[in-house]
Each structure stands twice: as C-alpha cells, then as structure tokens.
TORKOL-4160 file (C-alpha; in steps of 0.2 Angstrom, whole numbers, padded with zeros to 4 digits, m for minus):
265
<pt num="1" X="0144" Y="0369" Z="m0550"/>
<pt num="2" X="0144" Y="0387" Z="m0544"/>
<pt num="3" X="0140" Y="0389" Z="m0525"/>
<pt num="4" X="0134" Y="0406" Z="m0519"/>
<pt num="5" X="0146" Y="0410" Z="m0504"/>
<pt num="6" X="0133" Y="0421" Z="m0496"/>
<pt num="7" X="0120" Y="0408" Z="m0496"/>
<pt num="8" X="0132" Y="0395" Z="m0489"/>
<pt num="9" X="0136" Y="0407" Z="m0475"/>
<pt num="10" X="0118" Y="0410" Z="m0471"/>
<pt num="11" X="0114" Y="0392" Z="m0471"/>
<pt num="12" X="0128" Y="0388" Z="m0459"/>
<pt num="13" X="0122" Y="0403" Z="m0447"/>
<pt num="14" X="0104" Y="0396" Z="m0448"/>
<pt num="15" X="0110" Y="0378" Z="m0445"/>
<pt num="16" X="0119" Y="0384" Z="m0428"/>
<pt num="17" X="0105" Y="0396" Z="m0423"/>
<pt num="18" X="0090" Y="0385" Z="m0426"/>
<pt num="19" X="0092" Y="0372" Z="m0413"/>
<pt num="20" X="0093" Y="0384" Z="m0398"/>
<pt num="21" X="0079" Y="0394" Z="m0405"/>
<pt num="22" X="0068" Y="0379" Z="m0407"/>
<pt num="23" X="0072" Y="0373" Z="m0389"/>
<pt num="24" X="0068" Y="0390" Z="m0381"/>
<pt num="25" X="0052" Y="0391" Z="m0391"/>
<pt num="26" X="0046" Y="0373" Z="m0385"/>
<pt num="27" X="0051" Y="0379" Z="m0367"/>
<pt num="28" X="0040" Y="0395" Z="m0369"/>
<pt num="29" X="0025" Y="0385" Z="m0376"/>
<pt num="30" X="0026" Y="0373" Z="m0362"/>
<pt num="31" X="0027" Y="0387" Z="m0349"/>
<pt num="32" X="0012" Y="0395" Z="m0357"/>
<pt num="33" X="0002" Y="0379" Z="m0357"/>
<pt num="34" X="0006" Y="0377" Z="m0339"/>
<pt num="35" X="0000" Y="0394" Z="m0335"/>
<pt num="36" X="m0017" Y="0391" Z="m0343"/>
<pt num="37" X="m0020" Y="0378" Z="m0329"/>
<pt num="38" X="m0034" Y="0384" Z="m0318"/>
<pt num="39" X="m0026" Y="0377" Z="m0302"/>
<pt num="40" X="m0009" Y="0386" Z="m0304"/>
<pt num="41" X="m0003" Y="0404" Z="m0300"/>
<pt num="42" X="0011" Y="0402" Z="m0313"/>
<pt num="43" X="0011" Y="0418" Z="m0324"/>
<pt num="44" X="0012" Y="0416" Z="m0343"/>
<pt num="45" X="0028" Y="0423" Z="m0352"/>
<pt num="46" X="0019" Y="0438" Z="m0358"/>
<pt num="47" X="0012" Y="0442" Z="m0341"/>
<pt num="48" X="0030" Y="0441" Z="m0333"/>
<pt num="49" X="0036" Y="0453" Z="m0346"/>
<pt num="50" X="0021" Y="0465" Z="m0344"/>
<pt num="51" X="0021" Y="0465" Z="m0325"/>
<pt num="52" X="0040" Y="0468" Z="m0324"/>
<pt num="53" X="0042" Y="0479" Z="m0339"/>
<pt num="54" X="0050" Y="0493" Z="m0329"/>
<pt num="55" X="0063" Y="0482" Z="m0322"/>
<pt num="56" X="0067" Y="0475" Z="m0339"/>
<pt num="57" X="0067" Y="0492" Z="m0348"/>
<pt num="58" X="0078" Y="0500" Z="m0335"/>
<pt num="59" X="0090" Y="0488" Z="m0326"/>
<pt num="60" X="0101" Y="0503" Z="m0320"/>
<pt num="61" X="0090" Y="0513" Z="m0309"/>
<pt num="62" X="0096" Y="0516" Z="m0291"/>
<pt num="63" X="0084" Y="0525" Z="m0279"/>
<pt num="64" X="0093" Y="0520" Z="m0264"/>
<pt num="65" X="0091" Y="0506" Z="m0251"/>
<pt num="66" X="0084" Y="0490" Z="m0259"/>
<pt num="67" X="0076" Y="0500" Z="m0273"/>
<pt num="68" X="0088" Y="0495" Z="m0287"/>
<pt num="69" X="0088" Y="0488" Z="m0304"/>
<pt num="70" X="0094" Y="0471" Z="m0309"/>
<pt num="71" X="0111" Y="0478" Z="m0314"/>
<pt num="72" X="0116" Y="0483" Z="m0297"/>
<pt num="73" X="0109" Y="0467" Z="m0289"/>
<pt num="74" X="0118" Y="0456" Z="m0301"/>
<pt num="75" X="0134" Y="0467" Z="m0299"/>
<pt num="76" X="0133" Y="0464" Z="m0280"/>
<pt num="77" X="0132" Y="0445" Z="m0282"/>
<pt num="78" X="0146" Y="0445" Z="m0295"/>
<pt num="79" X="0157" Y="0455" Z="m0283"/>
<pt num="80" X="0155" Y="0442" Z="m0269"/>
<pt num="81" X="0158" Y="0428" Z="m0282"/>
<pt num="82" X="0174" Y="0436" Z="m0288"/>
<pt num="83" X="0181" Y="0438" Z="m0270"/>
<pt num="84" X="0176" Y="0420" Z="m0264"/>
<pt num="85" X="0181" Y="0412" Z="m0281"/>
<pt num="86" X="0198" Y="0421" Z="m0281"/>
<pt num="87" X="0202" Y="0414" Z="m0264"/>
<pt num="88" X="0197" Y="0397" Z="m0269"/>
<pt num="89" X="0208" Y="0398" Z="m0285"/>
<pt num="90" X="0223" Y="0403" Z="m0275"/>
<pt num="91" X="0221" Y="0390" Z="m0261"/>
<pt num="92" X="0214" Y="0376" Z="m0272"/>
<pt num="93" X="0228" Y="0376" Z="m0284"/>
<pt num="94" X="0241" Y="0377" Z="m0271"/>
<pt num="95" X="0233" Y="0363" Z="m0261"/>
<pt num="96" X="0231" Y="0352" Z="m0277"/>
<pt num="97" X="0249" Y="0353" Z="m0281"/>
<pt num="98" X="0255" Y="0350" Z="m0263"/>
<pt num="99" X="0244" Y="0334" Z="m0261"/>
<pt num="100" X="0250" Y="0328" Z="m0278"/>
<pt num="101" X="0269" Y="0330" Z="m0275"/>
<pt num="102" X="0270" Y="0326" Z="m0256"/>
<pt num="103" X="0263" Y="0309" Z="m0250"/>
<pt num="104" X="0262" Y="0314" Z="m0232"/>
<pt num="105" X="0252" Y="0330" Z="m0236"/>
<pt num="106" X="0241" Y="0319" Z="m0247"/>
<pt num="107" X="0237" Y="0307" Z="m0233"/>
<pt num="108" X="0234" Y="0321" Z="m0221"/>
<pt num="109" X="0223" Y="0332" Z="m0231"/>
<pt num="110" X="0213" Y="0319" Z="m0241"/>
<pt num="111" X="0202" Y="0313" Z="m0227"/>
<pt num="112" X="0198" Y="0331" Z="m0223"/>
<pt num="113" X="0193" Y="0334" Z="m0242"/>
<pt num="114" X="0182" Y="0318" Z="m0242"/>
<pt num="115" X="0174" Y="0323" Z="m0226"/>
<pt num="116" X="0170" Y="0341" Z="m0231"/>
<pt num="117" X="0167" Y="0340" Z="m0249"/>
<pt num="118" X="0149" Y="0333" Z="m0249"/>
<pt num="119" X="0143" Y="0346" Z="m0237"/>
<pt num="120" X="0130" Y="0357" Z="m0246"/>
<pt num="121" X="0132" Y="0376" Z="m0247"/>
<pt num="122" X="0117" Y="0379" Z="m0236"/>
<pt num="123" X="0124" Y="0369" Z="m0222"/>
<pt num="124" X="0139" Y="0381" Z="m0221"/>
<pt num="125" X="0128" Y="0396" Z="m0218"/>
<pt num="126" X="0125" Y="0395" Z="m0199"/>
<pt num="127" X="0143" Y="0391" Z="m0196"/>
<pt num="128" X="0149" Y="0405" Z="m0207"/>
<pt num="129" X="0137" Y="0417" Z="m0198"/>
<pt num="130" X="0143" Y="0411" Z="m0181"/>
<pt num="131" X="0162" Y="0414" Z="m0186"/>
<pt num="132" X="0161" Y="0431" Z="m0196"/>
<pt num="133" X="0145" Y="0438" Z="m0188"/>
<pt num="134" X="0142" Y="0449" Z="m0204"/>
<pt num="135" X="0133" Y="0445" Z="m0220"/>
<pt num="136" X="0146" Y="0449" Z="m0233"/>
<pt num="137" X="0161" Y="0439" Z="m0226"/>
<pt num="138" X="0149" Y="0424" Z="m0222"/>
<pt num="139" X="0143" Y="0424" Z="m0240"/>
<pt num="140" X="0161" Y="0425" Z="m0247"/>
<pt num="141" X="0166" Y="0410" Z="m0235"/>
<pt num="142" X="0151" Y="0400" Z="m0242"/>
<pt num="143" X="0157" Y="0403" Z="m0260"/>
<pt num="144" X="0175" Y="0399" Z="m0256"/>
<pt num="145" X="0171" Y="0383" Z="m0247"/>
<pt num="146" X="0159" Y="0377" Z="m0261"/>
<pt num="147" X="0171" Y="0381" Z="m0275"/>
<pt num="148" X="0187" Y="0375" Z="m0268"/>
<pt num="149" X="0185" Y="0356" Z="m0269"/>
<pt num="150" X="0184" Y="0354" Z="m0288"/>
<pt num="151" X="0199" Y="0365" Z="m0290"/>
<pt num="152" X="0209" Y="0354" Z="m0278"/>
<pt num="153" X="0204" Y="0338" Z="m0285"/>
<pt num="154" X="0206" Y="0342" Z="m0304"/>
<pt num="155" X="0223" Y="0350" Z="m0300"/>
<pt num="156" X="0229" Y="0335" Z="m0291"/>
<pt num="157" X="0222" Y="0324" Z="m0305"/>
<pt num="158" X="0231" Y="0334" Z="m0318"/>
<pt num="159" X="0248" Y="0332" Z="m0309"/>
<pt num="160" X="0245" Y="0313" Z="m0306"/>
<pt num="161" X="0242" Y="0310" Z="m0324"/>
<pt num="162" X="0258" Y="0319" Z="m0331"/>
<pt num="163" X="0268" Y="0306" Z="m0341"/>
<pt num="164" X="0284" Y="0300" Z="m0332"/>
<pt num="165" X="0294" Y="0305" Z="m0348"/>
<pt num="166" X="0291" Y="0323" Z="m0343"/>
<pt num="167" X="0300" Y="0321" Z="m0326"/>
<pt num="168" X="0314" Y="0312" Z="m0335"/>
<pt num="169" X="0316" Y="0327" Z="m0347"/>
<pt num="170" X="0316" Y="0339" Z="m0332"/>
<pt num="171" X="0330" Y="0329" Z="m0324"/>
<pt num="172" X="0340" Y="0328" Z="m0340"/>
<pt num="173" X="0339" Y="0346" Z="m0343"/>
<pt num="174" X="0344" Y="0349" Z="m0324"/>
<pt num="175" X="0329" Y="0361" Z="m0321"/>
<pt num="176" X="0327" Y="0369" Z="m0305"/>
<pt num="177" X="0311" Y="0367" Z="m0294"/>
<pt num="178" X="0304" Y="0383" Z="m0300"/>
<pt num="179" X="0309" Y="0380" Z="m0319"/>
<pt num="180" X="0301" Y="0362" Z="m0317"/>
<pt num="181" X="0285" Y="0370" Z="m0310"/>
<pt num="182" X="0283" Y="0383" Z="m0323"/>
<pt num="183" X="0289" Y="0374" Z="m0338"/>
<pt num="184" X="0283" Y="0356" Z="m0335"/>
<pt num="185" X="0270" Y="0354" Z="m0321"/>
<pt num="186" X="0259" Y="0370" Z="m0324"/>
<pt num="187" X="0258" Y="0368" Z="m0343"/>
<pt num="188" X="0254" Y="0350" Z="m0342"/>
<pt num="189" X="0240" Y="0352" Z="m0329"/>
<pt num="190" X="0232" Y="0368" Z="m0336"/>
<pt num="191" X="0218" Y="0358" Z="m0345"/>
<pt num="192" X="0213" Y="0349" Z="m0329"/>
<pt num="193" X="0215" Y="0365" Z="m0319"/>
<pt num="194" X="0203" Y="0374" Z="m0331"/>
<pt num="195" X="0191" Y="0360" Z="m0329"/>
<pt num="196" X="0190" Y="0362" Z="m0311"/>
<pt num="197" X="0189" Y="0381" Z="m0312"/>
<pt num="198" X="0174" Y="0380" Z="m0324"/>
<pt num="199" X="0165" Y="0368" Z="m0312"/>
<pt num="200" X="0170" Y="0379" Z="m0297"/>
<pt num="201" X="0163" Y="0395" Z="m0306"/>
<pt num="202" X="0146" Y="0387" Z="m0308"/>
<pt num="203" X="0146" Y="0381" Z="m0290"/>
<pt num="204" X="0151" Y="0398" Z="m0284"/>
<pt num="205" X="0136" Y="0406" Z="m0294"/>
<pt num="206" X="0124" Y="0393" Z="m0285"/>
<pt num="207" X="0132" Y="0396" Z="m0268"/>
<pt num="208" X="0130" Y="0415" Z="m0269"/>
<pt num="209" X="0112" Y="0415" Z="m0272"/>
<pt num="210" X="0109" Y="0403" Z="m0258"/>
<pt num="211" X="0119" Y="0414" Z="m0246"/>
<pt num="212" X="0111" Y="0430" Z="m0251"/>
<pt num="213" X="0094" Y="0422" Z="m0248"/>
<pt num="214" X="0098" Y="0420" Z="m0230"/>
<pt num="215" X="0112" Y="0432" Z="m0225"/>
<pt num="216" X="0113" Y="0447" Z="m0237"/>
<pt num="217" X="0104" Y="0464" Z="m0239"/>
<pt num="218" X="0107" Y="0465" Z="m0258"/>
<pt num="219" X="0111" Y="0454" Z="m0273"/>
<pt num="220" X="0101" Y="0443" Z="m0284"/>
<pt num="221" X="0097" Y="0430" Z="m0270"/>
<pt num="222" X="0091" Y="0444" Z="m0259"/>
<pt num="223" X="0079" Y="0450" Z="m0273"/>
<pt num="224" X="0072" Y="0432" Z="m0275"/>
<pt num="225" X="0068" Y="0430" Z="m0257"/>
<pt num="226" X="0061" Y="0448" Z="m0256"/>
<pt num="227" X="0050" Y="0444" Z="m0271"/>
<pt num="228" X="0045" Y="0428" Z="m0262"/>
<pt num="229" X="0040" Y="0437" Z="m0246"/>
<pt num="230" X="0029" Y="0448" Z="m0257"/>
<pt num="231" X="0021" Y="0434" Z="m0266"/>
<pt num="232" X="0027" Y="0441" Z="m0283"/>
<pt num="233" X="0030" Y="0426" Z="m0294"/>
<pt num="234" X="0033" Y="0436" Z="m0309"/>
<pt num="235" X="0048" Y="0444" Z="m0301"/>
<pt num="236" X="0055" Y="0428" Z="m0296"/>
<pt num="237" X="0054" Y="0420" Z="m0313"/>
<pt num="238" X="0062" Y="0436" Z="m0321"/>
<pt num="239" X="0076" Y="0434" Z="m0308"/>
<pt num="240" X="0078" Y="0416" Z="m0312"/>
<pt num="241" X="0080" Y="0420" Z="m0331"/>
<pt num="242" X="0093" Y="0433" Z="m0326"/>
<pt num="243" X="0102" Y="0421" Z="m0315"/>
<pt num="244" X="0103" Y="0408" Z="m0329"/>
<pt num="245" X="0109" Y="0421" Z="m0342"/>
<pt num="246" X="0123" Y="0427" Z="m0331"/>
<pt num="247" X="0128" Y="0409" Z="m0326"/>
<pt num="248" X="0129" Y="0405" Z="m0345"/>
<pt num="249" X="0139" Y="0420" Z="m0349"/>
<pt num="250" X="0151" Y="0416" Z="m0335"/>
<pt num="251" X="0153" Y="0398" Z="m0341"/>
<pt num="252" X="0156" Y="0404" Z="m0359"/>
<pt num="253" X="0169" Y="0416" Z="m0353"/>
<pt num="254" X="0178" Y="0402" Z="m0343"/>
<pt num="255" X="0177" Y="0390" Z="m0358"/>
<pt num="256" X="0185" Y="0404" Z="m0369"/>
<pt num="257" X="0199" Y="0407" Z="m0357"/>
<pt num="258" X="0202" Y="0388" Z="m0356"/>
<pt num="259" X="0203" Y="0387" Z="m0375"/>
<pt num="260" X="0215" Y="0402" Z="m0376"/>
<pt num="261" X="0227" Y="0396" Z="m0362"/>
<pt num="262" X="0227" Y="0377" Z="m0364"/>
<pt num="263" X="0236" Y="0368" Z="m0378"/>
<pt num="264" X="0224" Y="0362" Z="m0392"/>
<pt num="265" X="0226" Y="0345" Z="m0400"/>
C-alpha cells in the first residue's frame, strides 16, 4: 500500500502539537470560567490582553526610569541570574568533586550543606542586604546560595557512582591527576552535573523574582510587586505568563546542552 509521505509527516506534527494545545485550551477555558464569578476580581484572558496590549505589542520601549518594556525587565533579571548562577556552577562543581574525593572534606562540609540547604531563598534576603547593603549584590547572593546545593549534591553523586573499573583503568594507563580528571572523572559525571545544573537554573529563576520583589529597582520581580501596589491584576498575570515562558525556554536550553555534551545510550 502506498503511503503519502506528506500526510504522514503532517500526522506526526499534529500528534505532537495537539496535546499541549489541548492542555492550554483547557487552562484558558477554566481561567475564563473563574473570571465570570461575581465574587472575584480575576480578569478574563481577553481582558488581560486588551488592558495590556501596549505592553504586549511593544516590549522594547524604554522611556527612562521604571517605564520600560518587558524585554528590558526580563533582561535585567536574566543578567542577575547569569551572574549568580555562574558563580554557583564554579563553586558547586568544585565543592562537589572535593567532598567526593576527600573524606575529611566530606565530613567537614556535609553538615554545613545539610544545615543551609533547606533554607528558603526569602530567608536569605535580610542577611544578604545586611552584608552587601546594595540591591544587586544581595540579589546575586540569593541566587547563588539557592542554586549551589543541587549542583554540589549531583556532582558528588556522579563521582560516587563512577564504576571502580574506571579507576583501575586509570591506574593501568598511568594517568596523571589532571588526565584522570579530564578523561575519566569529568566525562563520567557529566550527566549528573547537568541534572544538577538544570535543577539549579530553575531555582535561580525562582530566586531572582523573590529577590527583585524586595530588593531591586528593576527586573520582572520588581514589575510584579509594582503592579501589585497599583492593584493591577492584569499586569501581574501577564508578568507571570512571561515568567513561565522564559523559565521554559531556559529549561529547554539546558536540556539541549545536556543532550549535546553528555554521552547518549
């Protein structure tokens, strides 16, 4: 039987597109029904679009001060995330390897990790402000301290799960410390490291919003708290949608990097 290739490709595309479109449609319908409730101030999806059309239509405007489009707000948040997240990567991977390869370091650092890891990002804000006295360094510190724990733990787990045969091969080949690290340890732990990096990136995006709500003068978190102070629910909902969209893009980017740089079975 002859199968039309174009129809087959179209069917596969529809098969992948339909579930998310269906889910989003159900969400919008539920949102609209909730907005019809007489006892709520929740705007409908159409109302959000109508009231914020200028913000949606032109996200790049910059009239000075806090009068900026969403592009500049999101860019400010991403810059803070990039700084704090990069520091967390450098410190987290280093500490992860150290506590895995040295028993004394593991016993010394593990209680600190278990003590500080459960602390919520918002709890760090007063301390960060007391230390740095300025909004940006405080926000970056909160991002760093929030993102570092999954990187440390996943890196350490990856090293601990390396098969003993790998170490035996390294000894037989007479590899130096650096050769053993770059040829044995690092490639074997990359899948675990990227898992930690992916989790940490999501936590960083959460932390920057919380930090900007209390400490910053720009960014998407500042926009939300400013809209809240002005009782503008439509702007808050639009900002939440942008937040989710950027978070999804960042997660997909990290997933792509993980696919490219880790061995596939």
